[in-house]
LOZAMAR-209970 format. One line per 5 residues: number of its first residue (from 1); for each residue y, z, x of N, C-alpha, C. Coordinates in steps of 0.1 Angstrom, whole numbers, plus 5000, padded with zeros to 4 digits. Last residue first. Layout:
BEGIN
NUM) Y Z X Y Z X Y Z X | ...
This chain:
BEGIN
332) 1023 1098 6581 1023 1109 6591 1012 1119 6587 | 1015 1081 6561 1019 1075 6573 1019 1086 6584 | 0986 1085 6540 0999 1090 6545 1002 1084 6559 | 0968 1078 6511 0971 1074 6525 0985 1079 6529 | 0953 1080 6487 0961 1091 6493 0963 1090 6508
327) 0941 1060 6475 0933 1065 6486 0941 1077 6493 | 0960 1055 6455 0947 1057 6451 0938 1064 6462 | 0984 1051 6470 0983 1061 6460 0969 1065 6457 | 0977 1029 6486 0981 1042 6493 0980 1053 6483 | 0972 1010 6466 0961 1014 6475 0964 1027 6481
322) 0997 1007 6454 0986 1012 6446 0974 1017 6455 | 1012 0998 6476 1016 1011 6469 1004 1016 6461 | 1000 0974 6482 0998 0985 6491 1002 0998 6485 | 1008 0959 6460 0994 0961 6462 0992 0973 6471 | 1035 0958 6466 1031 0964 6453 1016 0968 6454
317) 1034 0945 6491 1040 0958 6490 1035 0965 6477 | 1023 0920 6483 1016 0929 6492 1021 0943 6492 | 1044 0909 6469 1031 0912 6462 1023 0922 6470 | 1062 0906 6490 1065 0914 6478 1053 0918 6470 | 1048 0887 6505 1051 0901 6511 1054 0910 6499
312) 1049 0865 6489 1036 0870 6492 1038 0885 6498 | 1077 0860 6488 1070 0865 6476 1056 0871 6479 | 1081 0852 6516 1086 0865 6511 1080 0870 6498 | 1050 0838 6530 1063 0837 6523 1068 0851 6519 | 1038 0843 6564 1036 0840 6550 1050 0840 6543
307) 1035 0855 6590 1035 0840 6588 1032 0836 6574 | 1039 0881 6595 1025 0877 6591 1024 0862 6587 | 1065 0881 6605 1055 0888 6613 1041 0883 6608 | 1079 0868 6585 1078 0862 6598 1066 0868 6606 | 1077 0887 6565 1072 0874 6563 1070 0866 6576
302) 1090 0908 6576 1076 0910 6575 1069 0896 6572 | 1116 0898 6575 1110 0902 6588 1095 0903 6587 | 1119 0895 6547 1119 0883 6556 1113 0886 6569 | 1120 0921 6538 1109 0913 6535 1108 0901 6544 | 1132 0946 6561 1134 0935 6552 1122 0926 6550
297) 1123 0980 6561 1121 0967 6568 1123 0955 6558 | 1125 1007 6555 1134 0997 6549 1134 0983 6556 | 1107 1025 6563 1117 1020 6573 1127 1010 6568 | 1093 1031 6539 1097 1042 6549 1107 1037 6559 | 1090 1008 6524 1095 1020 6518 1099 1031 6528
292) 1083 0988 6543 1094 0986 6533 1099 0999 6528 | 1061 0998 6557 1073 0993 6564 1085 0992 6555 | 1043 1006 6537 1049 1016 6545 1062 1011 6552 | 1037 0980 6526 1042 0991 6518 1049 1001 6526 | 1027 0967 6548 1039 0962 6542 1045 0973 6534
287) 1003 0982 6553 1013 0981 6563 1027 0977 6557 | 0990 0978 6529 0995 0991 6531 1005 0991 6543 | 0985 0950 6533 0992 0955 6521 0998 0969 6524 | 0969 0950 6556 0982 0943 6556 0990 0948 6544 | 0946 0964 6546 0954 0969 6558 0968 0963 6558
282) 0937 0948 6525 0942 0962 6522 0951 0966 6534 | 0930 0925 6539 0941 0924 6528 0946 0938 6525 | 0910 0935 6555 0922 0930 6561 0933 0929 6551 | 0890 0943 6536 0896 0953 6545 0909 0948 6551 | 0884 0918 6523 0890 0929 6516 0897 0939 6525
277) 0894 0887 6538 0884 0897 6534 0891 0910 6531 | 0909 0865 6544 0912 0872 6532 0902 0882 6528 | 0926 0852 6574 0914 0857 6566 0918 0864 6554 | 0938 0854 6608 0937 0847 6595 0925 0852 6587 | 0951 0885 6622 0942 0873 6622 0942 0867 6608
272) 0966 0907 6624 0973 0895 6622 0964 0882 6622 | 0947 0927 6628 0956 0928 6617 0964 0915 6613 | 0935 0920 6652 0928 0918 6639 0937 0918 6627 | 0953 0929 6670 0952 0915 6669 0944 0911 6656 | 0949 0958 6669 0961 0952 6664 0960 0937 6662
267) 0915 0965 6656 0925 0963 6667 0937 0956 6662 | 0906 0990 6631 0907 0976 6637 0917 0976 6648 | 0904 1011 6612 0894 1009 6623 0894 0995 6628 | 0922 1018 6593 0912 1007 6589 0903 1004 6601 | 0937 1038 6605 0931 1040 6592 0920 1031 6589
262) 0945 1026 6629 0937 1038 6629 0930 1040 6616 | 0960 1005 6620 0948 1002 6627 0939 1014 6628 | 0981 1020 6608 0972 1012 6600 0959 1008 6607 | 0992 1032 6631 0986 1041 6621 0977 1032 6612 | 1001 1010 6646 0991 1019 6652 0984 1027 6641
257) 1021 1001 6628 1009 0992 6632 0998 1001 6637 | 1038 1022 6627 1031 1019 6615 1019 1010 6618 | 1048 1020 6654 1040 1032 6649 1032 1030 6637 | 1061 0996 6653 1049 0997 6661 1041 1009 6658 | 1082 1004 6636 1073 0994 6631 1060 0994 6639
252) 1082 1039 6642 1089 1027 6640 1079 1017 6636 | 1084 1073 6645 1077 1063 6637 1086 1051 6636 | 1094 1096 6656 1088 1087 6665 1081 1075 6658 | 1109 1112 6640 1095 1116 6642 1087 1106 6651 | 1132 1097 6637 1133 1110 6645 1119 1116 6648
247) 1122 1078 6620 1125 1074 6634 1126 1086 6643 | 1118 1092 6597 1107 1086 6603 1110 1083 6618 | 1144 1100 6592 1134 1110 6593 1122 1104 6600 | 1156 1075 6588 1160 1083 6599 1150 1094 6602 | 1143 1068 6564 1142 1059 6576 1145 1067 6588
242) 1151 1087 6546 1137 1087 6550 1135 1079 6563 | 1183 1101 6556 1175 1091 6549 1160 1092 6554 | 1188 1136 6556 1189 1123 6562 1181 1114 6554 | 1206 1158 6533 1194 1153 6539 1197 1140 6547 | 1220 1191 6527 1220 1177 6526 1208 1171 6534
237) 1227 1218 6531 1220 1214 6519 1220 1199 6517 | 1237 1226 6555 1247 1220 6545 1240 1216 6532 | 1214 1233 6568 1223 1243 6565 1233 1239 6555 | 1203 1207 6571 1196 1217 6563 1205 1228 6559 | 1222 1195 6587 1220 1190 6574 1212 1200 6565
232) 1217 1210 6611 1230 1210 6604 1229 1206 6589 | 1191 1203 6617 1194 1217 6615 1207 1218 6607 | 1193 1176 6622 1185 1181 6611 1188 1195 6607 | 1212 1175 6643 1214 1168 6631 1206 1174 6619 | 1199 1189 6664 1212 1194 6659 1214 1188 6645
227) 1176 1173 6668 1174 1187 6663 1187 1193 6657 | 1189 1149 6677 1181 1150 6664 1179 1164 6659 | 1222 1155 6689 1209 1150 6690 1201 1153 6677 | 1255 1142 6679 1246 1152 6684 1232 1147 6684 | 1279 1137 6658 1277 1134 6672 1268 1145 6678
222) 1281 1121 6627 1276 1132 6635 1274 1128 6649 | 1307 1111 6604 1297 1109 6615 1292 1122 6620 | 1320 1095 6576 1317 1107 6583 1306 1105 6593 | 1347 1074 6565 1333 1077 6568 1332 1090 6575 | 1373 1065 6559 1367 1075 6550 1352 1078 6553
217) 1369 1035 6575 1378 1043 6567 1369 1052 6558 | 1352 1018 6588 1354 1031 6594 1362 1040 6584 | 1351 0993 6577 1340 1002 6573 1343 1016 6578 | 1374 0982 6590 1373 0983 6575 1363 0993 6571 | 1367 0982 6617 1378 0991 6612 1377 0993 6597
212) 1331 0983 6620 1344 0976 6620 1354 0986 6615 | 1312 1007 6639 1314 0999 6628 1328 0992 6629 | 1293 1010 6669 1305 1012 6662 1307 1002 6650 | 1257 1011 6664 1269 1007 6671 1281 1010 6663 | 1238 1024 6648 1234 1019 6662 1246 1015 6670
207) 1235 1051 6629 1245 1041 6633 1242 1037 6647 | 1211 1062 6604 1214 1059 6619 1226 1049 6620 | 1223 1080 6576 1216 1069 6582 1220 1067 6596 | 1219 1104 6550 1225 1101 6563 1217 1091 6571 | 1216 1092 6516 1216 1103 6526 1223 1099 6539
202) 1219 1072 6499 1206 1078 6499 1206 1091 6508 | 1244 1061 6503 1241 1067 6490 1228 1075 6490 | 1251 1073 6537 1248 1062 6527 1246 1069 6514 | 1270 1084 6565 1265 1086 6551 1263 1073 6544 | 1258 1080 6598 1269 1078 6588 1262 1080 6574
197) 1251 1093 6631 1247 1090 6617 1260 1087 6609 | 1258 1083 6661 1247 1091 6655 1244 1087 6641 | 1294 1083 6660 1281 1078 6664 1271 1086 6657 | 1328 1085 6671 1318 1086 6661 1305 1079 6665 | 1344 1085 6693 1351 1082 6680 1340 1081 6669
192) 1331 1089 6715 1336 1101 6709 1343 1098 6696 | 1325 1064 6724 1314 1071 6718 1319 1084 6711 | 1347 1054 6736 1345 1051 6722 1334 1058 6716 | 1364 1062 6760 1352 1069 6755 1350 1066 6740 | 1386 1051 6775 1388 1056 6761 1376 1063 6755
187) 1382 1062 6809 1386 1053 6799 1387 1059 6785 | 1376 1078 6831 1365 1075 6822 1369 1065 6811 | 1397 1085 6847 1390 1073 6851 1379 1069 6841 | 1404 1109 6835 1413 1098 6834 1406 1085 6837 | 1387 1131 6840 1385 1122 6829 1393 1110 6827
182) 1398 1145 6861 1387 1137 6864 1383 1127 6852 | 1417 1160 6846 1421 1150 6855 1410 1140 6859 | 1400 1179 6834 1407 1169 6826 1412 1158 6835 | 1392 1194 6857 1382 1187 6848 1389 1176 6840 | 1416 1204 6867 1409 1194 6875 1398 1186 6866
177) 1421 1222 6846 1431 1212 6849 1424 1200 6857 | 1399 1239 6846 1402 1231 6835 1411 1219 6838 | 1404 1251 6871 1392 1244 6869 1393 1234 6857 | 1429 1264 6867 1428 1253 6876 1415 1244 6875 | 1420 1282 6845 1430 1272 6843 1430 1261 6854
172) 1401 1301 6854 1397 1290 6845 1407 1279 6844 | 1413 1321 6869 1404 1312 6875 1400 1300 6867 | 1431 1331 6849 1436 1327 6862 1426 1318 6869 | 1414 1339 6827 1424 1328 6826 1429 1322 6839 | 1380 1344 6839 1393 1348 6834 1403 1337 6834
167) 1358 1330 6845 1356 1343 6840 1369 1349 6835 | 1358 1295 6833 1360 1306 6843 1359 1320 6837 | 1353 1276 6814 1357 1272 6827 1358 1283 6837 | 1349 1288 6790 1340 1278 6794 1342 1273 6808 | 1372 1303 6785 1359 1310 6789 1348 1300 6794
162) 1389 1285 6775 1391 1288 6789 1378 1296 6794 | 1380 1285 6748 1379 1273 6756 1380 1277 6771 | 1386 1311 6739 1372 1306 6738 1370 1294 6747 | 1414 1313 6744 1404 1322 6750 1390 1316 6750 | 1428 1295 6728 1426 1292 6742 1416 1300 6749
157) 1432 1284 6698 1422 1293 6704 1420 1289 6719 | 1464 1283 6685 1454 1276 6693 1445 1286 6700 | 1483 1300 6674 1472 1295 6665 1461 1287 6673 | 1503 1305 6693 1494 1315 6689 1482 1311 6681 | 1511 1289 6720 1509 1285 6706 1499 1295 6701
152) 1532 1286 6747 1524 1296 6739 1524 1291 6725 | 1528 1267 6778 1534 1269 6765 1526 1279 6757 | 1514 1268 6801 1528 1263 6802 1536 1266 6789 | 1487 1273 6802 1497 1284 6802 1511 1281 6803 | 1469 1253 6798 1474 1255 6812 1484 1267 6813
147) 1467 1253 6771 1455 1258 6779 1459 1260 6794 | 1492 1242 6765 1489 1256 6761 1477 1261 6769 | 1491 1216 6774 1500 1225 6781 1497 1240 6777 | 1471 1207 6756 1469 1207 6770 1478 1217 6777 | 1476 1204 6729 1471 1217 6733 1469 1218 6748
142) 1508 1187 6722 1493 1187 6724 1489 1201 6729 | 1535 1184 6724 1528 1181 6712 1513 1179 6714 | 1550 1186 6748 1549 1197 6739 1541 1196 6726 | 1540 1180 6781 1541 1174 6767 1540 1184 6757 | 1536 1190 6805 1548 1195 6798 1550 1188 6785
137) 1513 1178 6814 1513 1193 6813 1525 1199 6807 | 1519 1152 6816 1511 1156 6804 1512 1171 6803 | 1531 1148 6840 1540 1149 6828 1532 1154 6816 | 1508 1145 6856 1517 1156 6858 1526 1159 6846 | 1498 1120 6848 1491 1132 6844 1500 1145 6846
132) 1525 1099 6834 1515 1103 6844 1508 1116 6840 | 1541 1093 6812 1539 1083 6823 1528 1087 6832 | 1533 1097 6777 1537 1103 6790 1533 1094 6801 | 1525 1076 6761 1536 1085 6756 1541 1093 6768 | 1504 1060 6766 1516 1057 6773 1528 1065 6768
127) 1479 1066 6756 1488 1059 6747 1501 1055 6754 | 1468 1082 6777 1463 1068 6775 1472 1060 6766 | 1484 1104 6774 1485 1097 6786 1480 1083 6784 | 1477 1114 6748 1491 1110 6751 1493 1102 6763 | 1448 1118 6753 1453 1108 6745 1468 1104 6747
122) 1438 1140 6767 1443 1128 6775 1449 1117 6766 | 1429 1157 6747 1442 1160 6754 1446 1149 6764 | 1406 1145 6739 1417 1146 6729 1430 1148 6737 | 1389 1146 6762 1392 1133 6756 1405 1134 6747 | 1387 1174 6766 1393 1165 6776 1398 1152 6770
117) 1374 1182 6743 1387 1188 6747 1394 1179 6756 | 1351 1167 6746 1360 1164 6735 1374 1170 6738 | 1338 1179 6767 1342 1165 6768 1352 1161 6758 | 1334 1205 6757 1343 1203 6768 1348 1188 6770 | 1315 1197 6736 1328 1204 6734 1338 1202 6745
112) 1290 1184 6740 1302 1176 6737 1315 1184 6737 | 1263 1191 6744 1272 1190 6756 1286 1185 6753 | 1272 1218 6725 1267 1215 6739 1259 1202 6738 | 1280 1214 6699 1289 1221 6708 1285 1218 6723 | 1281 1184 6681 1273 1194 6687 1280 1200 6698
107) 1304 1177 6654 1300 1175 6668 1291 1187 6673 | 1315 1154 6630 1309 1167 6632 1301 1167 6645 | 1343 1137 6626 1331 1136 6633 1326 1150 6636 | 1364 1123 6601 1359 1136 6607 1345 1133 6613 | 1394 1108 6592 1381 1106 6597 1376 1119 6604
102) 1411 1110 6560 1410 1113 6574 1396 1111 6579 | 1412 1083 6537 1409 1097 6541 1409 1098 6556 | 1438 1059 6541 1426 1064 6533 1424 1079 6536 | 1462 1066 6562 1452 1056 6560 1440 1062 6553 | 1490 1083 6547 1479 1083 6556 1469 1072 6552
97) 1510 1080 6528 1514 1081 6542 1502 1078 6551 | 1518 1064 6497 1508 1071 6506 1513 1070 6521 | 1551 1068 6482 1538 1062 6484 1530 1070 6494 | 1585 1066 6494 1575 1069 6484 1561 1063 6488 | 1612 1080 6514 1602 1070 6511 1593 1075 6500
92) 1631 1096 6528 1635 1088 6516 1625 1077 6513 | 1624 1113 6548 1627 1099 6552 1630 1090 6540 | 1619 1138 6537 1628 1137 6549 1633 1122 6551 | 1601 1131 6517 1614 1137 6513 1624 1135 6525 | 1579 1123 6532 1586 1113 6523 1600 1118 6519
87) 1573 1147 6545 1577 1135 6553 1584 1125 6544 | 1565 1164 6524 1577 1167 6532 1582 1155 6540 | 1542 1150 6515 1554 1153 6506 1566 1155 6514 | 1527 1151 6539 1531 1138 6533 1543 1140 6524 | 1522 1179 6542 1530 1172 6552 1535 1159 6546
82) 1507 1185 6519 1520 1191 6521 1528 1184 6531 | 1485 1168 6524 1493 1167 6512 1507 1173 6514 | 1475 1178 6548 1480 1164 6547 1488 1162 6535 | 1468 1205 6543 1476 1202 6554 1482 1188 6552 | 1451 1204 6520 1464 1212 6520 1473 1208 6531
77) 1431 1188 6529 1438 1184 6517 1452 1191 6517 | 1421 1203 6551 1428 1190 6553 1436 1186 6541 | 1409 1225 6537 1419 1227 6547 1427 1214 6549 | 1390 1212 6521 1401 1220 6515 1412 1222 6525 | 1374 1201 6541 1380 1192 6531 1392 1199 6524
72) 1363 1223 6555 1373 1214 6562 1381 1205 6551 | 1361 1253 6535 1356 1240 6540 1367 1231 6546 | 1365 1286 6548 1371 1275 6539 1366 1261 6544 | 1355 1302 6567 1350 1304 6554 1355 1292 6544 | 1358 1278 6593 1354 1292 6590 1349 1293 6575
67) 1353 1251 6616 1355 1256 6603 1351 1271 6601 | 1370 1243 6644 1357 1249 6640 1360 1255 6626 | 1385 1211 6654 1385 1224 6646 1371 1229 6645 | 1406 1192 6670 1393 1197 6671 1392 1210 6665 | 1425 1162 6664 1424 1177 6663 1409 1180 6664
62) 1449 1136 6668 1435 1141 6670 1435 1156 6670 | 1469 1112 6650 1467 1125 6657 1452 1129 6658 | 1491 1083 6649 1479 1091 6646 1479 1104 6653 | 1514 1071 6656 1507 1066 6644 1495 1074 6640 | 1521 1089 6677 1531 1084 6668 1524 1080 6655
57) 1504 1120 6683 1510 1108 6689 1521 1102 6680 | 1493 1151 6690 1501 1143 6681 1507 1132 6688 | 1464 1168 6696 1473 1159 6702 1480 1150 6691 | 1443 1196 6703 1451 1188 6693 1460 1179 6701 | 1416 1220 6702 1424 1209 6709 1432 1202 6698
52) 1407 1241 6687 1404 1241 6701 1412 1231 6709 | 1413 1262 6660 1417 1249 6666 1415 1250 6681 | 1394 1276 6634 1398 1277 6648 1402 1263 6653 | 1401 1290 6602 1398 1278 6610 1403 1279 6624 | 1408 1309 6583 1399 1312 6594 1393 1300 6601
47) 1428 1302 6567 1415 1297 6563 1405 1300 6573 | 1450 1314 6579 1447 1317 6565 1433 1313 6561 | 1451 1303 6604 1447 1317 6603 1443 1321 6588 | 1458 1276 6596 1446 1279 6604 1442 1294 6603 | 1481 1275 6580 1469 1273 6574 1457 1277 6582
42) 1503 1281 6597 1501 1289 6585 1486 1288 6580 | 1502 1263 6618 1503 1277 6621 1501 1286 6609 | 1502 1239 6604 1490 1243 6611 1490 1258 6614 | 1528 1239 6597 1518 1239 6587 1505 1244 6592 | 1540 1236 6622 1543 1248 6614 1532 1250 6603
37) 1532 1211 6629 1527 1222 6637 1529 1235 6629 | 1546 1195 6610 1531 1195 6611 1526 1207 6618 | 1573 1201 6617 1568 1204 6604 1552 1205 6604 | 1573 1191 6643 1575 1205 6641 1570 1209 6628 | 1570 1164 6638 1560 1171 6645 1561 1186 6644
32) 1594 1159 6624 1581 1157 6617 1570 1165 6625 | 1613 1165 6643 1613 1172 6631 1600 1171 6624 | 1608 1146 6663 1603 1160 6665 1604 1168 6653 | 1598 1116 6646 1606 1124 6654 1601 1138 6656 | 1579 1103 6630 1591 1095 6634 1600 1103 6644
27) 1547 1102 6626 1556 1111 6632 1568 1102 6637 | 1533 1081 6616 1533 1093 6608 1542 1104 6613 | 1537 1046 6617 1539 1059 6623 1539 1070 6613 | 1510 1025 6605 1524 1029 6606 1525 1043 6612 | 1484 1016 6600 1488 1020 6614 1503 1022 6616
22) 1481 1014 6573 1484 1002 6580 1489 1005 6594 | 1490 1048 6572 1485 1037 6565 1490 1024 6572 | 1482 1067 6602 1492 1062 6592 1486 1050 6585 | 1454 1089 6606 1462 1077 6610 1471 1073 6598 | 1435 1115 6621 1443 1110 6610 1452 1099 6615
17) 1405 1128 6630 1415 1118 6634 1422 1114 6621 | 1387 1156 6642 1394 1150 6631 1404 1140 6636 | 1357 1169 6650 1368 1161 6657 1374 1153 6645 | 1345 1200 6642 1349 1187 6637 1359 1181 6646 | 1318 1223 6642 1329 1217 6650 1332 1203 6645
12) 1309 1248 6619 1307 1235 6624 1320 1230 6632 | 1312 1272 6606 1310 1273 6620 1308 1259 6627 | 1297 1262 6576 1305 1272 6583 1302 1273 6598 | 1296 1227 6573 1289 1240 6573 1297 1250 6580 | 1298 1195 6558 1304 1206 6564 1294 1218 6564
7) 1304 1162 6547 1295 1171 6553 1302 1182 6560 | 1323 1156 6517 1321 1155 6532 1311 1165 6536 | 1312 1142 6487 1317 1153 6494 1314 1152 6509 | 1318 1107 6480 1309 1118 6482 1316 1129 6489 | 1339 1093 6455 1336 1096 6469 1326 1108 6470
2) 1329 1070 6429 1334 1083 6434 1330 1085 6448 | 1340 1036 6427 1328 1045 6430 1334 1058 6435
């Protein structure tokens, strides 16, 4: 099956995670890390991509980018392809280096930007690469030391981030340092590894909980509220699934029940009463039609709700479609 293009829009913020295939190391030494950083130093300004945070570990890396004129997919293809070729030459190996495609989570700036900066820069400490928080400030392979003024990395956008913490660098740095330190007790923050929505063949769908490692490969997520999601997707020329659109409008199975009772002037208990008179059959049929087509409610769930068989629900959906079309009934 062909892969779908990734979600992107100029100015979008992406939390990018790359991993070695089968979780093998992608950085075997400082020569590898230097090569990766040098590639960033060339590609970031060339593609007008801003880098706000980064951390290179052993088997994976985290980066926080804001895309410019060049799509993230183009930027990452150039970065990872070039690095993988160089890595294989240095270490006399063949084959793929990275685990499937990189993972990218598109993020709402407020309230997530500062939290993501902290989360990414604490990764070397959480991974045990540095022994304590003091040592993190001298770790050369992340953006934390750069924001503290301990190292100079021209391609990292420190000005924008420090402005979030103070009026100037001198006042912002100690506030930033304390802010990151406070995050140590927060743990691994799995919510920053993706949430909100994931792509399906029909569009973007709600993700209620983290997916398994197998399903996480090559997926795309959005970390943000409803208005952010819908605005972003509109700018990117993409869409959410109808089910998410309904949910974001406050429509769930209870909402369909209320709407049907309103259309047919009945109380909720009447909708589930025994009987075959015309008004009740119509109401149940339209209920089933809306539940299946708008919310993707499984037939078995509706069968349990109405205490009938799944084939009976299937017939009700077809009947409800005809009724809704003939009477021009709308859920919203």
